[in-house]
C-alpha positions, 0 to 999 in steps of 0.5 A: 688409245694405247700409251707406250712409255719407255722409262729405260735408258735404251730405245725399244720397239713394240710390234704387233705379231700380225705386223699391223703396227710397229712403234719406235720408243726412244729412251725416256720418251712415250708414244701414243697409238689409236686402236680402231678395233676392240679386242686383244692385241698380241705384240712383242717388244725388242730392245735396241742396243745403244 
């Protein structure tokens, strides 16, 4: 399981480079994601201006 925590005052996303997931992170909130396969996960984050 991966726990994403957004502590900043604007929203963001975490997206897999292979597009297998996209997590929306609201400002000051958290999101959980269950990983089914072991290994490294390549991702990028983007801030959503608000």
